[in-house]
C-alpha positions as CSV (number, residue, x, y, z in Angstrom):
1,M,149.1,20.4,201.6
2,R,149.3,23.7,203.5
3,I,147.0,26.5,202.3
4,E,147.5,29.9,203.9
5,I,144.8,32.7,203.3
6,F,146.0,36.2,203.8
7,G,143.8,39.1,204.8
8,T,142.7,41.4,207.5
9,G,139.1,39.8,207.8
10,C,137.3,42.0,205.2
11,M,134.4,40.5,203.1
12,K,136.7,39.6,200.2
13,C,139.2,37.7,202.5
14,K,136.3,35.8,204.1
15,R,135.0,34.9,200.6
16,L,138.3,33.7,199.4
17,A,138.5,31.5,202.7
18,K,135.1,30.0,202.0
19,N,136.0,29.4,198.5
20,V,139.1,27.6,199.5
21,E,137.3,25.5,202.0
22,K,134.6,24.6,199.3
23,A,137.3,23.7,196.7
24,V,139.0,21.4,199.3
25,A,135.8,19.7,200.1
26,E,134.9,19.1,196.5
27,L,138.3,17.7,195.7
28,G,138.1,15.5,198.6
29,I,141.8,16.4,199.6
30,T,143.3,16.8,203.0
31,A,144.8,20.2,203.7
32,D,145.7,22.4,206.5
33,I,144.1,25.8,206.1
34,L,145.5,28.6,208.0
35,K,144.0,32.2,208.2
36,V,146.7,34.8,208.6
37,E,145.1,38.2,209.6
38,D,147.9,39.9,211.3
39,I,149.1,42.7,209.1
40,T,152.5,42.5,210.2
41,A,152.7,38.8,209.4
42,I,151.3,39.4,206.1
43,M,153.7,42.1,205.3
44,D,156.5,39.9,206.6
45,R,155.7,37.3,204.0
46,G,156.1,39.9,201.3
47,I,152.4,40.2,200.5
48,M,151.2,43.7,199.5
49,L,147.7,42.9,198.2
50,T,145.0,41.1,199.8
51,P,143.2,38.9,199.9
52,A,146.1,36.4,198.9
53,M,146.6,32.6,198.9
54,M,149.7,30.5,199.4
55,V,149.9,26.7,198.7
56,D,152.8,25.1,200.3
57,G,154.7,28.5,200.6
58,E,154.0,29.6,197.0
59,L,152.1,32.6,196.2
60,K,149.2,31.6,193.9
61,V,146.5,34.5,194.2
62,S,147.0,38.0,195.4
63,G,144.8,41.1,195.4
64,R,141.6,39.3,194.4
65,V,139.1,36.6,195.1
66,A,139.6,33.4,193.2
67,D,136.6,31.4,192.4
68,V,136.0,27.7,193.5
69,A,136.9,26.4,190.1
70,E,140.1,28.3,189.8
71,I,141.2,27.3,193.3
72,K,140.4,23.6,192.3
73,R,142.7,23.9,189.3
74,I,145.4,25.4,191.4
75,L,145.1,22.7,194.0
76,S,145.2,20.0,191.4
77,G,148.3,21.4,189.8
78,G,146.8,22.9,186.8
79,A,147.6,26.5,187.4
């Protein structure tokens, strides 16, 4: 599983990254977590609102910080 977190390094972006890391740990799954902070790279992916999260190339969260429970549902295939 590949999880990409998009944001320029603001507090909300960092909080989303921490929530993703915690969700992955709690689920006990293996995932490559990549943080994308370059604004050009973010825009090239079509993301206009950060923070954002993609899972295996599919945009799952944009413009807000998802909590750990929501991320766990997304990663488990429930959302």
